N, C-alpha and C positions, 0 to 999 in steps of 0.2 A: 590822722587818717583823712584821705581825700574821698570825694563823692563816689568815684568809680569803685574804690576798694570797699566802701560801705555797702554799695548796691550789690557788688559781687558776693559779699558775705551774706547779705540778707537773702539773695536769690538762691544761695546754696542750701538753705533750710527747706525741708519738705513742705510743699504747698499745703497739704492737708494732713491732719493728725491721723494716726492709726485708728483711734476710737473717737467718735464725736462726743462732745460734751464741753462744759464751761469750766471745768476744774483748772485747766492749765492757764487760761486767760485770767481767771479770778485769782489764782495764786500769784501770777506775775504782777497783776495790778496791785495786789495787796502789798507785795514787796516794794513796790514803787510809791506806796502811800495812797493808793486808790485815787489817782488823779481824776477819775470820772465822777467822783462824788462831788456834788455841788454844781456841776455843769448842767444847765437846762438843754435838753435834746429834743429834736424832732426826728423820730426814727422812721426810716423809709425802707420797706421791703416790697417785693414783687418780682415777677418774671420779666416783664418788659415795662419800660417807662420810668423806672425808679431813678435812673441817672438824670433824665430831663427834669423830673419832678424835683429832685434834690437841687439841681442848678437853679430852677426858678425860685424855689423857696429861699435859698441862700441869698440870691440877688434882692428879693423883696425885703428880707429881714435886714440886710445891709443898708438898703435905701431908707429903711425906717429908722436908721441911726444906731442899730445894735452891732456890736463887734461880733461878727459871725464866723464861726468855724465851719468848714465843709470837708467831709470825708467821703471819697468816692472810690468805687471799685468796678472794673479795672480802670487803669489810666489808658489814654490813647497815644499820646506822644512821649510823655516824660513821666517817670516815676513820681516826681514831686507834685504832679497834679493831684495825687491822692490826698494830700494834706494841705489845706488852704485856709487862710484867714483873710476875710474881706477881699476875696478874689485873688490874693497874692499867694503863690506857691511857697511852701516852706523853703527857706534859704539853705543852700548846700551845707554851710557850716552848722546850722541848727540840726539838720538831718543827721550829720555825722556825730554830733554830740549826743543826740538822743539814742542813736544806735549803740554807741559805746555804753551808755547807761543801761539800756535794755539788755544788751549782750551780757553785761555783768550779772544782772539779776537772773537771766535765763540760765547762765552757767551755774549759779547757786541752786536754782531749781533742780537742774540735772543732778548735781552732787547730793543734795539733801533729800529730794523727793523722788528721784529716779524717773522724772518725766521732763520733757523739753517742749516748749511751745512751737507751733507751726509758723510758717512765714507770715500768714495772714494775722495770726495772733500777735506776733511781734510788731507788725506794722500798726495794728490797732492800738497796742499799748503805746507806741511812739506817738501816735496821733493824740491820744488822750492826754499824755504829758505835755505835748506842744500846746494844745488848747488851754490847758491849765496855765502854762507859762505865759501865754498870750492874753490871759484874763478874758477869754471869750464869754460873752453874755448869753449866747445861744449857739448851738451846733446843729447843722443839718447833717445827719448821720445816715449814710447809705449802707444797707446790709450787703455783705459780700456774697453769701450763699445761703439760701433758705431763710432762717430766722431763729428758730428755737435754739440751735446749737451754734449759731454764728457768733464769732468773737465779739461783735458789736453788742450782743445781747447781754453783756456783763454790766450794762448801765442800769441805773435805777429807773423807776417808771418815768417815761418821757412825757413831755408836754402833750405830744400827739404821736400816735402810732399810725403810720400811713401804709396801706397795702395797695399797690398799683395793680395793673392787670396781671392775673395769674394764668399761666399756661404750662404746657409740658416742656420742661428743660431740666437738665441735671437729674434725670430720672434715676440714675444709678446711685445718687446720694439722697434724693428727696422723696422717691416713690414714683410709681408708674401710673398714677391717676391724678386727675385734677384735685380730687378731694384730699389725697395724701399730701400733695404739694401745698395746697391751701392751708392745711393743718400746720405744716412746718412754718409757713409764713406767719401764721397766727401766734407763733411762739413769742413774738415781740409784744403781745398784749399783756399788760400788767395792770392790776387794780390801781386806780388813781390817774390813769391816762384817759384820753379820748381817742377813739379809732375813726379813721377816715378811709374809705375805699373809693375806687373810681366808679363813675357811671358806666353802665353796660358791662359790669364785671361778669365773668362767666357764671351762669346761674348755679352750677355745682359749687364753685368756689365761694360765691356769695352766701349760699346756705351754710357752709362751714364757718364763714366769718361771722354770720349772724349768731350761730349757735355758740361759738367760742366767746364772743363779746358778752352774750347773756350769761354764760357760765362764769366769766371773770367780773361781771358787774361793770362793764366798760360801755359807755355810750357810743353808739355807732352813727356816723354821718355818711350818707350816700348822696353826694351832690347830684342834682338833676342836670342832664345835658341841656334841657330847655332853658336853664338859667343863663346860658350863653347864647346871645343872638349873633349869629355869624353874618358878618357883612361881606367878607371876601376871603377867599382862599386861593393863593396863587404862588408863583415862584419865590416871592419874598416872604411868605409866611401867611399868617391869618390876621384879620382885623375883626374884632368882636366887640360886643357891648355886654357889660355885666353890671346889673343893678345900677344902670344909669351912667356908668363910666366907660369910656372907650379904651380898648386895649389893643396894642399892636404886638403880636407874638412873632418874632423873627424865625422861630423854629418851624421848618417846613413839614407838612404832612398833616392829614386829617386826624391821625391818631394823637397828635400833640394837643388837640382840643380836649381830648379826654384827660390828658395829663394836666392841662391848664385848669379844667374844672376841679380836679382833685386838689390842686394847689390852692385854688380859691376857697374850697371847702375847708382846707387846713387853716388858711388865713382867718376865716370866720371863727373857727374853733379857738385859735390863739387870741383873737380879739375878745372873745367871751371870758377868757382867763385874765384879761387885763393888759395884754400886750398892745402897745400903741403902734398900730400899723395903718397910717393914713392911706386914703385912696391914691394920693400922688406917689407914695412909695410902691404901691402895687403897679401902677402904670409904668413908672420908671424902671422898676425891677424887672418886669416882664419884657419891656422893650430892650433892656440891656442884656438879656439872657443870651448867651452863646454856648453852644454845645457841639464840639466837633464830631463828625461822623454820624450825625442824625439827619439824613437827607440833606447833607451839606453840599451846596452848589458851588462848582468851580468854573462853569462856563455856560454859555447860551448857544453857541454855534460851533460844535454841537452842545446840547445840554449835557452836563457832566455832574452826576450825583455820587456822593460817597455815603454809605450807610453801614452801620455796624450790625444790622439784623443777622442773627445766626441760629435762630430756632424757628419752628413752624409758626407760632403765634406772631413773632416779629416779622417773618416773611409774608404772612397774610396781610398784616398792616402795611408792609412795604409795597406789596403788589397792588393794594387798593389805592395807595398814594400815587404809585407810578401810573396807574390807569388815569388818574385825574390830571397829573402834571404833564405826562408825556403827550397827552391829547392826540393819540393816533400816530405819533412819530415812531419810526422803526427803532427798536431798542436793542443795543448790544450789551451783554453782560460780561463783566470781568469778576471772577469769583475765586476765592480760596476759603477753605473751611477746616475746622478742627475735626479730627477723626472720631471724636466722641459725640458729635452732634448728629441730629437726624437729617443727614444730607439728602436722602431720597425725598423726604417730605418737603424740604425747602426747595429742591429742584422742581418738584411737581407744581409748586405754586408759582415759580418764577419763569420756568422755561416756556410755557405757553405764551408768554408776553414778549419773547425774545426772537430776534432774527439771527442771532449768532452768540456764541459763548467762547470766552477765553479763560482758561484756568491757570492759576499761578501758585507757586510755592509760598509758604509762610515759614519763617525761621523760628518755629516752636517745635519741640520734639513730638508733641501729640498732633501736629498738623497732618492733614491728609495730603498725600502726594498729588500734584496736579494731574498726573496721568490717571490716577485712581478716580478723582472727581470727574475728569473728562469721560472716562469709561461709564461711570454711573449716568452721566448726562446723555451719552449716546444710547444707552439702553432705554432711556425714558423719553427721548425725543429723537426718533430714528432719522428724521430728515433735517435736523438742525445742524448747521456747520459748527463743529466743536474743535478747538485747538488748545493743546497744552503748551504753556510757555515754560522756559527753563529758569527765568528770573522775573522780577517785577518790572524792570525796565523794558524787557522784551514784551512782556504781557501787555503793558500799557500801550506800547507802540503798536502792537498788533490790534488791540481793541480799538484804538483811535483810527487805524486804517480801515477797519470794518464799519466804522460809524460815519454815516453821511452827515454833512454839515447841518442838515435839517433834522437829524436824528437825535438819539439820546444814548448816553453811555452810563450804565449803572454799575458801580463797583460795590460789592457787598459780600457777605458770607461770614465775616468774622471781625470783631473789634481789633484783633491782633493784626489782621490784614490792613485795616484802616490805619492803625498806628504806623505800619511800615511803609505804606504807599502814600500817605498824606504829604510827607515832605516832597515827594516827587511831583505831586499835584500842585503844591505851592510854588515850586520852581518852574513848572511848565508855563511857557510863554505863548501857547497857541490859542488860549481861550479867547473867544470873541465876547467881550463884555458889553 
């Protein structure tokens, strides 16, 4: 079997199960010999920031000398990004071998138990087996959706359970209030772990987290933003000092400082458990962290940023970062969104900062048509020039034409859009560096 065949078969499986629960993933893993048992995990849940947090933690642990697995969701450019060991994506041959194994056991499940795993459950099982084969000493494990019923929650008590910023997203699955969503995220809390949440967590979410940690007997760490002394925040990232050591974070955006504080709180929790993580590993790991589509810069004349923000909390953080980095420059937006996202709220946060908008299609069945997104924008910003493009190449060209050399172009609205347009940005030769 080749990689394309394997991926086509994996993607043909329904993304979500009909009923939430862990029975399917637990049964599948049991048939595979429970590869998750014996693997130490740092489990990361949250609405926004969990991808960047996972990336930083994985880099630090690798720099500390530990063979580190990393599981992320979703991927940006290539499916194999989802399963990594020491920063290297799973090789195509290994992926195909794992899929053959998991497909066999999934078929047995369907025959003998009358239930079949979802796509995410299958991929989670593949990752667990790969980490076991690779003799990983620790795994940075990012939750896919929610926490309580997420397939990743089939693991034993992790070394640390991290809950990044909680906000309204996936409300059709997780609930329509901050409290309900926070409760789902708290599903990753298990006796025997330690919990870390971000500074400046939503007060309603923090109240739920505090209550659930007390009920589970889990210690809670809430790092203080004041522990980070910010020296500079600019187009290259942030330079800070933490407990006497200087850190250079290449991820752009003030919101990344919250993620960094969460990571450093997690490092402290791991150190108290006996994990040897020297300051040098923290410095090097942070400096080496790269994460595509998180205020990723592709040019300076004009400024060009690509960001995967796709929900209101993410858009608010993005808007604040844009205010700081654009520094009064005229901003053009290039946007595409999923139809199940709160597009009106995202537009309300970003349109007041724009001089023009171009909407583009995304090749995902649940994507919003560019004309529909454009109509929503026109209703909410009557005097803003809005144009719907027929494809990404046309949309990028139109957006660049609308952006003055001294201006800024922000491409956002969906991680799926980021994945589709990023190769075009990498090929583009117009950027003034």
